VEXDREN-2710 file (C-alpha; in Angstrom, 1 decimal):
% VEXDREN-2710
k/r/px/py/pz
1/UNK/280.4/181.2/137.3
2/UNK/277.7/184.0/137.2
3/UNK/275.2/181.7/138.9
4/UNK/277.6/180.8/141.9
5/UNK/278.1/184.8/142.5
6/UNK/274.1/185.2/142.5
7/UNK/273.8/182.9/145.3
8/UNK/276.2/184.9/147.4
9/UNK/273.2/187.3/148.1
10/UNK/270.6/184.5/149.0
11/UNK/272.8/181.5/149.9
12/UNK/272.1/180.3/153.5
13/UNK/273.4/181.4/156.5
14/UNK/277.0/179.9/157.9
15/UNK/277.3/177.7/160.5
16/UNK/280.5/180.0/162.3
17/UNK/278.8/183.2/161.6
18/UNK/275.2/182.2/162.9
19/UNK/276.8/180.8/166.4
20/UNK/278.9/184.3/166.6
21/UNK/276.1/186.3/165.4
22/UNK/273.7/184.6/168.1
23/UNK/276.3/184.8/171.0
24/UNK/277.2/188.6/170.2
25/UNK/273.5/189.3/170.4
26/UNK/272.8/187.6/173.6
27/UNK/276.1/189.2/175.0
28/UNK/274.6/193.0/174.0
29/UNK/271.3/191.8/176.2
30/UNK/273.4/191.4/179.1
31/UNK/273.5/194.7/181.6
32/UNK/276.0/197.9/180.7
33/UNK/276.9/200.8/182.5
34/UNK/273.2/202.5/182.0
35/UNK/269.8/201.3/181.7
36/UNK/268.3/201.4/177.8
37/UNK/265.1/201.2/176.4
38/UNK/263.6/198.1/174.4
39/UNK/264.1/199.7/171.1
40/UNK/267.6/200.5/171.6
41/UNK/268.3/197.1/172.5
42/UNK/266.9/195.8/169.4
43/UNK/269.0/197.9/167.2
44/UNK/271.8/197.1/169.7
45/UNK/271.1/193.4/169.2
46/UNK/271.0/193.8/165.6
47/UNK/274.5/195.5/165.0
48/UNK/276.4/193.2/167.6
49/UNK/274.9/190.3/165.7
50/UNK/276.4/191.4/162.4
51/UNK/279.7/192.1/164.0
52/UNK/279.6/188.3/165.4
53/UNK/278.4/187.1/162.0
54/UNK/281.2/189.1/160.0
55/UNK/283.8/187.5/162.8
56/UNK/282.3/184.0/162.6
57/UNK/282.3/183.8/158.8
58/UNK/285.7/185.1/158.6
59/UNK/287.1/182.6/161.3
60/UNK/285.0/179.8/159.6
61/UNK/286.8/180.6/156.0
62/UNK/290.2/180.7/157.6
63/UNK/289.4/177.3/159.5
64/UNK/288.5/175.8/155.8
65/UNK/291.4/177.3/154.2
66/UNK/293.8/175.4/156.7
67/UNK/292.0/172.3/157.4
68/UNK/291.0/169.8/154.6
69/UNK/288.9/167.7/156.6
70/UNK/285.1/168.0/155.6
71/UNK/282.3/166.4/157.8
72/UNK/279.7/164.4/156.0
73/UNK/276.4/165.8/155.0
74/UNK/274.7/163.7/157.8
75/UNK/277.1/165.0/160.1
76/UNK/276.8/168.6/159.0
77/UNK/272.8/168.5/159.4
78/UNK/273.1/167.1/163.0
79/UNK/275.4/169.9/163.6
80/UNK/273.0/172.5/162.5
81/UNK/269.9/170.8/164.2
82/UNK/272.0/171.1/167.3
83/UNK/273.0/174.8/166.5
84/UNK/269.8/175.9/165.8
85/UNK/268.3/174.3/169.2
86/UNK/271.2/175.8/171.2
87/UNK/271.1/179.4/169.8
88/UNK/267.0/179.2/170.3
89/UNK/267.1/178.1/174.1
90/UNK/270.2/180.8/174.8
91/UNK/268.6/183.4/173.0
92/UNK/264.9/182.7/174.6
93/UNK/267.0/182.6/178.4
94/UNK/269.0/185.6/177.5
95/UNK/265.6/187.6/176.5
96/UNK/263.6/186.3/179.7
97/UNK/266.7/187.6/182.2
98/UNK/267.0/190.8/180.2
99/UNK/264.1/192.0/181.7
100/UNK/265.4/191.3/185.2
101/UNK/268.6/192.7/184.4
102/UNK/267.4/196.3/183.1
103/UNK/265.4/196.4/186.4
104/UNK/268.0/195.6/188.6
105/UNK/270.3/198.2/187.1
106/UNK/267.2/200.9/187.3
107/UNK/267.0/199.8/190.9
108/UNK/270.5/200.4/191.8
109/UNK/270.4/204.0/190.2
110/UNK/267.3/204.8/192.2
111/UNK/265.0/204.9/189.1
112/UNK/261.8/203.6/188.5
113/UNK/261.6/199.8/187.5
114/UNK/258.5/200.0/186.0
115/UNK/259.6/199.9/182.7
116/UNK/258.0/198.5/179.4
117/UNK/260.4/195.6/177.9
118/UNK/258.7/193.6/175.2
119/UNK/261.0/190.4/174.6
120/UNK/259.4/189.8/171.2
121/UNK/259.5/192.9/169.7
122/UNK/263.1/193.4/170.6
123/UNK/263.6/190.2/168.9
124/UNK/261.8/191.3/165.7
125/UNK/263.6/194.6/165.6
126/UNK/267.1/193.0/165.7
127/UNK/266.5/190.2/163.3
128/UNK/264.7/192.8/161.0
129/UNK/267.7/195.1/161.1
130/UNK/270.1/192.6/161.0
131/UNK/268.5/190.8/157.8
132/UNK/268.7/194.4/155.7
133/UNK/272.4/194.8/157.2
134/UNK/273.5/191.3/155.7
135/UNK/271.8/192.0/152.7
136/UNK/273.7/195.3/152.1
137/UNK/276.7/193.6/153.0
138/UNK/276.2/190.4/150.7
139/UNK/275.4/193.1/148.0
140/UNK/279.0/194.2/148.3
141/UNK/280.7/191.0/148.2
142/UNK/278.7/190.1/145.1
143/UNK/280.2/193.4/143.7
144/UNK/283.6/192.4/144.4
145/UNK/283.3/188.6/143.3
146/UNK/282.3/190.2/139.8
147/UNK/284.9/192.8/139.9
148/UNK/287.4/189.8/140.5
149/UNK/286.1/187.8/137.7
150/UNK/286.5/190.5/135.3
151/UNK/290.3/191.4/136.5
152/UNK/291.2/187.7/136.4
153/UNK/290.5/187.7/132.8
154/UNK/292.9/189.9/132.1
155/UNK/295.6/189.6/134.9
156/UNK/297.1/186.7/136.8
157/UNK/294.7/185.5/139.5
158/UNK/296.7/186.7/142.6
159/UNK/297.1/190.3/141.0
160/UNK/293.5/190.3/140.3
161/UNK/292.5/189.3/143.5
162/UNK/294.6/191.7/145.1
163/UNK/293.4/194.7/143.1
164/UNK/289.7/193.5/143.3
165/UNK/289.6/193.6/147.2
166/UNK/291.6/196.6/147.3
167/UNK/288.9/198.7/144.8
168/UNK/286.3/197.2/147.0
169/UNK/287.8/198.3/150.5
170/UNK/288.6/201.7/148.9
171/UNK/284.9/202.3/147.6
172/UNK/283.7/201.0/151.1
173/UNK/285.8/203.5/152.7
174/UNK/285.0/206.1/150.7
175/UNK/281.2/205.5/150.7
176/UNK/281.4/205.1/154.7
177/UNK/283.4/208.0/155.1
178/UNK/283.2/210.9/152.6
179/UNK/279.5/210.0/151.5
180/UNK/277.8/208.8/154.4
181/UNK/279.4/209.9/157.5
182/UNK/280.7/213.4/155.9
183/UNK/277.0/213.7/154.6
184/UNK/275.7/212.8/158.2
185/UNK/278.1/215.5/159.6
186/UNK/277.0/218.0/157.0
187/UNK/273.2/217.5/158.0
188/UNK/273.8/217.6/161.7
189/UNK/276.0/221.0/160.6
190/UNK/273.2/222.4/159.1
191/UNK/270.7/221.6/161.9
192/UNK/273.0/222.8/164.6
193/UNK/273.8/226.0/162.8
194/UNK/270.1/226.8/162.4
195/UNK/269.6/225.7/166.2
196/UNK/272.6/228.1/167.2
197/UNK/270.6/231.2/166.0
198/UNK/267.9/230.3/168.2
199/UNK/267.7/231.1/172.1
200/UNK/266.6/228.7/174.8
201/UNK/263.2/229.9/176.4
202/UNK/263.4/232.1/179.4
203/UNK/266.8/233.6/178.0
204/UNK/266.7/237.4/177.7
205/UNK/269.4/240.0/176.7
206/UNK/271.5/241.0/180.1
207/UNK/270.8/244.2/181.3
208/UNK/274.0/244.3/183.3
209/UNK/277.4/245.7/181.8
210/UNK/279.4/242.8/183.7
211/UNK/277.7/240.3/181.2
212/UNK/278.8/239.5/177.4
213/UNK/275.9/240.6/175.2
214/UNK/274.7/243.4/177.6
215/UNK/275.2/247.4/177.5
216/UNK/278.7/248.5/176.4
217/UNK/279.5/244.6/175.3
218/UNK/282.4/244.1/172.7
219/UNK/280.5/241.1/171.3
220/UNK/276.9/241.4/170.5
221/UNK/273.8/239.3/171.7
222/UNK/273.3/237.9/168.4
223/UNK/276.9/236.6/168.1
224/UNK/276.8/234.6/171.2
225/UNK/275.1/231.3/169.6
226/UNK/272.3/230.0/171.8
227/UNK/274.7/228.4/174.5
228/UNK/276.4/231.7/174.9
229/UNK/273.1/233.7/175.4
230/UNK/272.4/230.8/177.9
231/UNK/275.5/231.6/179.7
232/UNK/275.5/235.3/179.6
233/UNK/271.7/235.7/180.2
234/UNK/271.6/233.0/183.4
235/UNK/273.9/234.9/185.7
236/UNK/272.9/234.2/189.2
237/UNK/271.5/237.9/190.4
238/UNK/272.7/239.8/193.3
239/UNK/269.4/239.4/195.1
240/UNK/269.9/235.4/195.2
241/UNK/273.4/235.7/196.0
242/UNK/272.5/237.8/198.9
243/UNK/269.8/235.9/200.2
244/UNK/272.2/232.8/200.4
245/UNK/275.2/234.8/201.9
246/UNK/273.4/237.3/203.8
247/UNK/275.8/240.1/202.6
248/UNK/275.8/242.5/199.8
249/UNK/276.3/240.9/196.7
250/UNK/278.2/242.0/193.2
251/UNK/277.3/241.8/190.0
252/UNK/279.2/238.5/188.6
253/UNK/281.0/238.7/185.3
254/UNK/280.7/236.4/182.6
255/UNK/282.5/237.0/179.3
256/UNK/281.8/234.6/176.6
257/UNK/283.0/235.0/172.6
258/UNK/280.8/232.9/170.1
259/UNK/281.9/231.3/166.7
260/UNK/280.6/234.0/164.6
261/UNK/282.2/236.7/166.7
262/UNK/285.8/236.3/165.4
263/UNK/287.6/234.1/162.4
264/UNK/290.3/232.1/164.5
265/UNK/290.8/231.1/168.0
266/UNK/293.3/233.8/168.4
267/UNK/291.2/236.3/167.4
268/UNK/288.4/234.9/169.8
269/UNK/290.7/234.8/172.6
270/UNK/292.1/238.3/172.1
271/UNK/288.5/239.7/171.9
272/UNK/287.7/237.5/175.3
273/UNK/290.5/239.5/177.0
274/UNK/289.2/242.9/176.1
275/UNK/285.6/242.0/177.1
276/UNK/287.2/240.9/180.5
277/UNK/289.1/244.4/180.8
278/UNK/285.9/246.1/179.8
279/UNK/284.1/244.1/182.9
280/UNK/286.5/244.5/185.4
281/UNK/287.1/241.0/185.5
282/UNK/290.9/241.6/186.5
283/UNK/289.7/243.3/189.4
284/UNK/287.9/240.2/190.8
285/UNK/289.5/237.9/193.4
286/UNK/289.1/234.9/190.9
287/UNK/289.0/234.3/187.1
288/UNK/287.7/230.7/185.7
289/UNK/288.8/229.8/182.3
290/UNK/286.1/227.3/181.1
291/UNK/285.7/224.7/178.6
292/UNK/282.8/224.1/176.6
293/UNK/281.5/221.1/174.9
294/UNK/280.6/220.9/171.2
295/UNK/278.0/223.2/171.1
296/UNK/279.3/225.8/173.2
297/UNK/277.5/224.7/176.4
298/UNK/278.6/225.3/180.0
299/UNK/277.3/223.4/182.7
300/UNK/275.0/225.8/184.9
301/UNK/276.2/224.1/187.7
302/UNK/280.0/225.1/187.3
303/UNK/279.4/228.6/186.6
304/UNK/276.5/229.2/189.5
305/UNK/278.3/227.2/192.1
306/UNK/281.6/229.5/192.0
307/UNK/279.2/232.8/191.7
308/UNK/277.6/231.7/195.1
309/UNK/280.6/231.0/196.6
310/UNK/282.3/234.2/195.9
311/UNK/279.2/236.1/196.4
312/UNK/279.2/237.5/192.6
313/UNK/282.8/238.8/193.1
314/UNK/284.1/236.2/190.2
315/UNK/284.9/236.3/186.7
316/UNK/284.2/233.8/184.0
317/UNK/285.4/233.7/180.5
318/UNK/284.7/230.9/177.7
319/UNK/284.7/230.7/173.9
320/UNK/282.6/228.3/171.4
321/UNK/284.6/226.4/168.8
322/UNK/281.7/224.6/167.1
323/UNK/278.1/224.6/167.5
324/UNK/278.0/220.6/166.5
325/UNK/276.9/218.2/169.5
326/UNK/279.5/216.9/171.9
327/UNK/279.7/213.8/170.5
328/UNK/280.0/214.9/166.7
329/UNK/282.7/217.4/168.0
330/UNK/284.7/214.8/169.7
331/UNK/285.0/212.8/166.2
332/UNK/285.6/215.7/164.0
333/UNK/286.2/219.1/166.1
334/UNK/288.5/218.0/168.7
335/UNK/291.4/219.8/167.0
336/UNK/289.4/223.1/167.1
337/UNK/288.7/222.4/170.8
338/UNK/292.2/222.0/171.7
339/UNK/293.1/225.3/169.5
340/UNK/290.2/227.4/171.2
341/UNK/291.5/226.0/174.8
342/UNK/295.1/227.0/174.6
343/UNK/294.7/230.2/172.7
344/UNK/292.4/231.3/175.6
345/UNK/294.3/230.3/178.4
346/UNK/297.3/231.7/176.8
347/UNK/295.9/235.0/176.2
348/UNK/294.2/235.5/179.7
349/UNK/297.5/234.0/181.3
350/UNK/299.6/236.5/179.4
351/UNK/297.4/239.4/180.5
352/UNK/297.6/238.4/184.1
353/UNK/301.4/238.3/184.0
354/UNK/301.0/242.3/183.4
355/UNK/299.6/242.8/186.9
356/UNK/301.9/243.1/190.1
357/UNK/302.0/239.6/191.4
358/UNK/300.2/240.5/194.7
359/UNK/297.1/241.9/192.8
360/UNK/296.6/239.1/190.4
361/UNK/293.1/237.4/190.3
362/UNK/293.5/233.7/191.0
363/UNK/293.3/232.1/187.7
364/UNK/291.6/228.5/187.9
365/UNK/290.1/226.2/185.1
366/UNK/287.2/224.4/184.8
367/UNK/285.5/222.0/181.9
368/UNK/283.1/219.4/181.5
369/UNK/283.3/216.1/179.0
370/UNK/284.7/218.0/176.3
371/UNK/285.6/221.1/178.1
372/UNK/287.9/219.4/179.9
373/UNK/289.7/218.3/177.1
374/UNK/289.9/221.5/175.3
375/UNK/291.7/222.9/178.5
376/UNK/293.9/220.0/179.5
377/UNK/295.4/220.3/175.9
378/UNK/296.8/223.7/176.7
379/UNK/299.2/222.1/179.1
380/UNK/302.3/219.5/178.7
381/UNK/301.6/217.6/181.5
382/UNK/300.2/217.9/185.2
383/UNK/303.4/220.1/186.5
384/UNK/302.9/222.6/183.9
385/UNK/299.2/223.2/184.8
386/UNK/299.9/223.6/188.1
387/UNK/302.5/226.0/187.8
388/UNK/300.5/228.5/185.7
389/UNK/297.1/228.0/187.4
390/UNK/295.9/228.2/190.7
391/UNK/293.5/225.3/190.6
392/UNK/291.4/223.2/188.0
393/UNK/288.0/221.2/188.2
394/UNK/287.3/218.7/185.7
395/UNK/284.2/216.9/185.2
396/UNK/283.1/213.6/183.7
397/UNK/286.8/213.9/181.7
398/UNK/286.6/211.6/178.5
399/UNK/289.2/208.9/178.3
400/UNK/291.0/210.8/175.5
401/UNK/292.4/213.7/178.0
402/UNK/295.9/213.4/177.9
403/UNK/296.9/214.3/181.3
404/UNK/293.8/212.2/183.0
405/UNK/295.5/209.3/180.9
406/UNK/298.7/210.0/182.3
407/UNK/297.8/210.1/185.8
408/UNK/295.6/207.1/185.9
409/UNK/297.8/204.8/184.1
410/UNK/300.8/206.0/186.3
411/UNK/298.3/205.4/189.6
412/UNK/299.9/203.8/192.7
413/UNK/299.8/200.0/192.6
414/UNK/296.6/198.8/194.5
415/UNK/294.6/201.9/193.9
416/UNK/292.1/201.2/191.2
417/UNK/291.4/202.8/188.1
418/UNK/288.3/204.2/188.9
419/UNK/289.9/205.8/192.3
420/UNK/293.6/206.4/191.2
421/UNK/296.1/207.8/193.9
422/UNK/299.0/209.7/191.7
423/UNK/302.1/210.6/193.7
424/UNK/300.2/210.2/197.1
425/UNK/297.4/212.7/196.0
426/UNK/299.5/215.8/196.7
427/UNK/298.3/217.6/193.8
428/UNK/295.3/215.7/191.8
429/UNK/292.5/213.8/193.2
430/UNK/289.7/212.1/191.9
431/UNK/286.4/211.5/193.3
432/UNK/282.7/210.5/192.6
433/UNK/281.6/211.3/196.2
434/UNK/282.8/214.2/198.3
435/UNK/284.3/211.8/200.9
436/UNK/286.5/210.6/198.2
437/UNK/288.2/214.2/198.1
438/UNK/289.7/213.3/201.9
439/UNK/291.4/210.2/200.3
440/UNK/294.2/209.5/200.5
441/UNK/294.6/211.1/204.1
442/UNK/297.9/212.6/203.6
443/UNK/298.6/216.0/202.6
444/UNK/297.1/218.1/199.6
445/UNK/298.8/221.1/198.3
446/UNK/297.5/224.1/196.3
447/UNK/297.0/224.4/193.5
448/UNK/294.8/221.3/193.7
449/UNK/293.2/219.4/190.5
450/UNK/289.9/217.7/191.1
451/UNK/288.8/215.0/188.2
452/UNK/284.9/214.0/189.5
453/UNK/283.9/210.9/187.7
454/UNK/281.1/208.5/188.0
455/UNK/281.6/204.7/188.0
456/UNK/278.8/204.4/185.4
457/UNK/279.7/207.7/183.2
458/UNK/280.4/206.2/179.7
459/UNK/282.0/209.5/178.4
460/UNK/284.7/208.9/181.0
461/UNK/285.1/205.1/180.4
462/UNK/284.5/204.8/176.6
463/UNK/287.4/203.9/174.3
464/UNK/288.3/202.0/171.1
465/UNK/290.3/199.4/173.4
466/UNK/287.0/198.3/174.8
467/UNK/286.9/196.2/171.4
468/UNK/289.9/194.1/172.3
469/UNK/290.7/194.7/176.0
470/UNK/289.1/194.0/179.3
471/UNK/289.0/197.4/181.1
472/UNK/290.6/197.7/184.5
473/UNK/287.2/199.1/185.9
474/UNK/285.3/195.8/185.5
475/UNK/288.2/194.1/187.7
476/UNK/287.7/193.8/191.5
477/UNK/286.9/195.5/193.5
478/UNK/284.3/197.6/191.5
479/UNK/283.5/200.9/192.4
480/UNK/280.4/202.0/194.1
481/UNK/277.5/202.3/192.0
482/UNK/279.2/200.0/189.2
483/UNK/276.8/197.2/188.2
484/UNK/277.9/194.2/189.6
485/UNK/276.5/192.2/186.6
486/UNK/278.3/193.9/183.9
487/UNK/280.8/191.5/182.1
488/UNK/283.3/192.4/179.2
489/UNK/282.5/190.7/175.9
490/UNK/285.0/191.7/172.6
491/UNK/283.6/193.9/170.3
492/UNK/280.3/193.9/172.3
493/UNK/281.2/195.8/175.3
494/UNK/282.8/198.6/173.0
495/UNK/279.3/198.8/171.0
496/UNK/277.4/199.0/174.7
497/UNK/279.3/201.6/176.3
498/UNK/279.1/203.6/173.1
499/UNK/275.6/203.4/173.0
500/UNK/275.4/204.2/177.0
501/UNK/276.5/207.8/176.0
502/UNK/273.1/208.6/174.5
503/UNK/271.5/208.0/178.1
504/UNK/274.2/209.4/180.2
505/UNK/271.9/212.0/180.9
506/UNK/268.8/210.2/181.6
507/UNK/269.8/208.9/184.8
508/UNK/269.8/210.6/188.3
509/UNK/272.6/212.8/189.6
510/UNK/275.6/210.8/190.9
511/UNK/275.0/208.2/188.0
512/UNK/276.0/208.6/184.2
513/UNK/276.9/212.1/183.2
514/UNK/275.1/213.9/185.7
515/UNK/277.3/215.8/188.7
516/UNK/275.4/218.4/189.8
517/UNK/275.8/219.2/193.4
518/UNK/279.0/217.2/193.8
519/UNK/280.7/220.3/191.8
520/UNK/280.1/222.6/194.8
521/UNK/282.7/219.9/196.8
522/UNK/285.1/220.1/194.2
523/UNK/285.1/224.0/194.1
524/UNK/285.2/223.8/197.3
525/UNK/288.3/221.8/197.4
526/UNK/290.4/223.8/194.8
527/UNK/289.3/227.4/195.4
528/UNK/287.7/228.1/198.4
529/UNK/286.9/232.0/199.1
530/UNK/288.4/233.2/202.8
531/UNK/286.3/232.1/205.3
532/UNK/284.6/229.2/203.6
533/UNK/283.0/226.5/205.7
534/UNK/282.0/223.2/205.3
535/UNK/278.7/224.3/206.5
536/UNK/278.8/226.5/203.8
537/UNK/279.0/223.9/201.4
538/UNK/276.5/221.9/202.5
539/UNK/274.2/224.8/202.4
540/UNK/275.5/225.3/198.9
541/UNK/275.1/221.6/197.9
542/UNK/271.5/221.8/199.3
543/UNK/270.7/225.1/196.9
544/UNK/272.5/223.6/193.8
545/UNK/270.7/220.4/193.8
546/UNK/267.5/222.2/194.0
547/UNK/268.0/223.6/191.1
END
């Protein structure tokens, strides 16, 4: 018994596991939404190979349990020779084509096609990492077998097996979640908390009373956090605004409340409203409630574009709910993001309700990525949003956004998921390019809601459903800019798009998670100031794209 258990770790690879491991690893070499490096590809090949091996081994065990027939030793030997030769050929061909696939994808996005791509090194990295993961997995299996063998001495066999499997599953789950993942999050939190205390190069404490952290501010400069200091310290200057508009400009209002300034989302929101009052924000023609990502970051293009459009006569407010990176916050802090967005909006909305209806500023929303999720969760549905705001601009919304999902799933028949039409486009529209905002040609009433989403943005399209379901965005016709060579593979595509998120900002504007000057067209559709023209939009697009 003990000898057989020892062979769990050092036994040969299984036939079914090997077949699916190679097929999964080869599938990972096929193109995805965004280009990747050779090192990322090696890691992807290993992880997808392990996933394939596990699936193949499970299917093989299931087949042996229901089929009593066993091939002869010679038949098995022949099958293995065919498998090895076939896998080697498929692997070599796929590695050969992978270089062209990556070049074609980079050419599609206007990137340099001269890349470093080392198929032998990719193979070596994938095989080495695969061996390590498989070895650790077999150690876990060995431990499980020995535990079951010990339990069988005291319990009926079926009870010992059930308890043993349950104990190992719990131990692996606790190790993965409470030790490895929690330890990773704690480490990231420690690093991020230190980074939050720093200040980005070139950012200085503002001298304007209209900006948080400046003279007379109710929140200290130090409490804003790294991204809050960047937001408050980088408002467009009146000189630049005047140069663009040709008219005397006002000092923009930017209010920000960091995570260290108050203990709860409600306290942060209350402090933000008092800061808005101090800066005279409620006398401005427009107030924008902005959603932030995990670190508290606000896309500078969202803020700058609105300030240029209103020649500085605008006010913006945002709060920080975390200092973790956005993707970590998405996993562990979504509840805090939703609480922060709801508290801030409700507080600003309640304060505006105290003003006479004819003297109230326009109230608009905007957020990118997790910032859009933060604000969407403040509303029950689209009707609720447009009933209580004067418009919204959401940039690169994650697939978990509740209202975005309802609109996408409820789109009109015949409209693609990447450019859905909801109720004739009367309220909400989806765009990758400025021209998309004019479609469909029917009426577009105010308040308006705009979703900017690139066809190659993994933030928009990643969802756990990719594990088992072909996504609608891979059906024909595909969106402009979507990789025509991308295919869906169970489990593999889920992992590919997840890894694509790490490169979402490493591509030119208009691809991945980069929207830049398209934000100008979004604001021009949602909340244009009086007298704003298409020529003004074009000039501002040119200015923003150069920043």
